[in-house]
N, C-alpha and C positions, 0 to 999 in steps of 0.2 A: 504493500499499500503506500502511495506518495504521500508524503507529508507536506502540506502547505508551510512555507516559512512562517505565516503568522501563527500557525499552530504551536510553533516551537519558540514563539516569541522573539523572532530574529527577523525582523522587517528586511527584505531583501536588499532594498534600495536605501538603507539607512545611512551607510556611510557617504553616498552621494549626496543625501538630503542635508547632512552636515556641513557639506563645502557650501560656503557663503554664496558663491557664484550661482549656485543652483537653488538650493532651498527646497521645500516641499512644493512650492508652486511651479518651480522649474522642472523638478522631477515628475510633475502631474502633466505638465506640457510634452515631455518626453514619451511618457505612458501611453498618451492621447495621440501620437503622431503615427501618420502614414507615409512610408518612404518607398520610393523607387531607387533601387539600386542597379545600374545599367553595368553589366561586365562582372565575372566572378573568379577572373583570374588572381594575379598576386594582390594589388591593391584591393580589389572588391571582396576578395573571401576574407582577408582580415578585417576589413571594413564591417562586413556583415555580422561577424561575430561579435564585434566592440559594441556595435549598436544594439544587438538582443542583449548582450550582458548588461548594457546600460539602462535597458528597460523598454526600448521601442517595441511595440507589441504588435506592429503590422508592417510587414515587407513583401514588397513585390519585387521579385529577383527575375532579371532578365540577361540570358546568356544561351548561345546556341553551341557552345562547345562541350566537349566531352573531356574526362580527366585522363591524362597520360603520365608515364614515369617521370617526365621532367618537370611536370608541376609539382612533383611532392616537396622538391626542396625549398620552394618559397611560397606555396599557397597554403593557407589555413583551411581545415575541414576535411581536407581529402587524405585518403590513406592508399597503401599498396591494393587493397580488393578493388576499390574505385578505379586505380589506373589498370589492373589486370582486366576488369570487365569493360573498360571505356565507358564509365557511368556518365552520363549526362551531368553536368555541373550543378545545375538547377535542381535536380533532385536529390543528388548526394546532400548539396548544401542545406536543402530543406529538411532532411532527415536529421542532420547534425544539428542544425540550430533549434529544431522542436525538442532535442534532448536538453538543451540548456533551458528552454522555457516551454512547458507544455502547453500554456496558453495562448503560445504565439501564432497569430493569424499571418499565415506566409501563403504567398501566390507564387510559385515556381511558373515561368513563363520561358519554354526553350525555342528563343527566335532571336535573330539578329535585329537591331533597331533601324528601322527605316523611316522615311517621310510619311509612308502611309500608315503606320502602326504607332507611331510615338503618341498621337492624341489618345488612343485608346490604352495603351500602356501606362501613360502618365495621369489617366482620369482619376480625379480624386486624392491625389497625391499633395502632401503638405510639403515636400523636398525631394530633389532629385540629386543623386550622388553619382559621381564619375568612377567606375572601375573599369572603364574601357581600356584598349590599348591602340586604338585608332582615332586619329583627329577628325575624320569625316562625322563620327558619332559626336564627338565632342562639340562642334560647331553646330550639328543638328539640334542637340539639346540645347545650346545656348540660344539658338533662335526661338525654339519652342518656349523655353523658360522667359524668355524676356517677353515675346508675344502673349503668353498666359499670365505673367506676373507670378512665377513661381521661383523661389530660391532655389539655387543649386550650388555645389560645389565642385570645381574641376582640380583634378589631380592626376599626375603621372610620374612613372618612375621608369629608370633603365640604367644599366650598369650600377654605380653605386649613388646616382643622382635622383632626385625627385623635386616636384614641384606642386604647391597647393594654392589655390585662389578660391575664396568664398565669394557668391554672387547674388547680391539682392537686386533685382530689376526695378529700375527707376530710382535707385538709392546708391549704389556702388558702380564700379566699372564692370562692364561685361567682358565675356571672352575676347571679343572682337576689337575691344578698346585697347587690349594689351597684345593680343596676336590678331593683325587685320585680316590675314589669311591663313589657310593651315598649310603645312609643308607640302610640297610637291610629291606625288606617289613615289618618286625615286629617292627622295630625302627620307620620307617616312620609312620605306624599305631598308634604308641604310642603317636606320637607328632601331629596328628592331631586337628585342632581346634575343632572338634566335640567332642573330648575327653577332653582336656587339656585348652580350651577356647581361646578367643582372644579379643583385644580391638579394637574398630573402630578407636582409635586415634592412635594405633600402626601402623595399614593397611594405614591410611592416611599419616603418617609420612614418612614410608618407601617409600610410592607412591611419594611424593614430592622429596625426594632424588634421586629416580631412574629418575623422569621426569627431575632434573635439570642435571643430568650426561648426559641424552638424547639431552637434548638442547644444551649443549656443543658439542656434537658430531655433531648434525645437523647444527649446526652455524659454524662448523669448526675450532672450540677452543678446539681441543683435548689436548692442552698444559696445560689445567685448569682441565682435569681430575682426579679424585681422583686416587692415586697409592694404595690405602688400599681396604681391605675388611673391610667397616665401619659396626660396630654392634651396635645397640641401646638397651637400656633397660629404656622404659620409666617412668616405675613406680619407679626404684631406682634412675632416673635421671643420668643414666651411657651412656657414649659413649665411644666405644673402636675402635681403628684403628689399624688393623694388616697389615703389610706390605704384598702386594701380588707381589712376584717378580717370574720371569720366572728363571728357572735353566739354568745357562750360558751353562751346558754340556747336554742339550736337553734331559733329563731323563723323561721328563712329556709324558706319552704315546700318548697323542691327539697332543698338539701343538710342542712337541719335535719330537716324533718318527712317527708322522702323522698315528697314528692307530686310526680309528673310529669306535670303538667297539659297541657304541650305534646306530650310523646311520647305521651300517650294520646288527643290529638285531642280 
């Protein structure tokens, strides 16, 4: 028989509620949140687990990939059996996360993100989180989030490096304020982890930073959000913070001129 933590007089989220930045009201916001995570690879897998352990009780998981042996070194939630069976990541993740919180409302969606399904996948969500490894998906998310006024957090990791940027449409810089265009297919291919490598510590660090910004949004503590594009280089122990500022003249093609080039295909 599974005992609820209350029956043991051990409230599950007591330690978080004691943190002044959250408190009980902030934790209540986290518990009531509905979150879409796009991508369950290195960053997305750690991110999903951190959010569930923090109390998010509804997740919609989007990924079309299966588990292979190269994933185990850097991706949370998956094991050798998943790799041997080439299990779909969304279903392995759903099973694993359900063991952390049996009350978790989880919706696995085994699909890639496209212009014609993002509205359905993001419907009813309070926050979108980036666990992808391709820039076209990130620019698509940015278009949709800005158009529909949904907060989201951008993140990426490769080699020993990572970067994170929280985005509140209409209030902060969007992704196209910082990166006007995505890398070319050749540039993106040359930076794939399958070519240049990646450290598990890098994806875990980036996921922790992204989850931290996500909790601020879900708890209603947006004044604490980072105003920077934060870049990490773990091997050389460097952190850089680049101001992410909206152009007051509204020259950004997305949040300024309201052009949604990637959403419109």
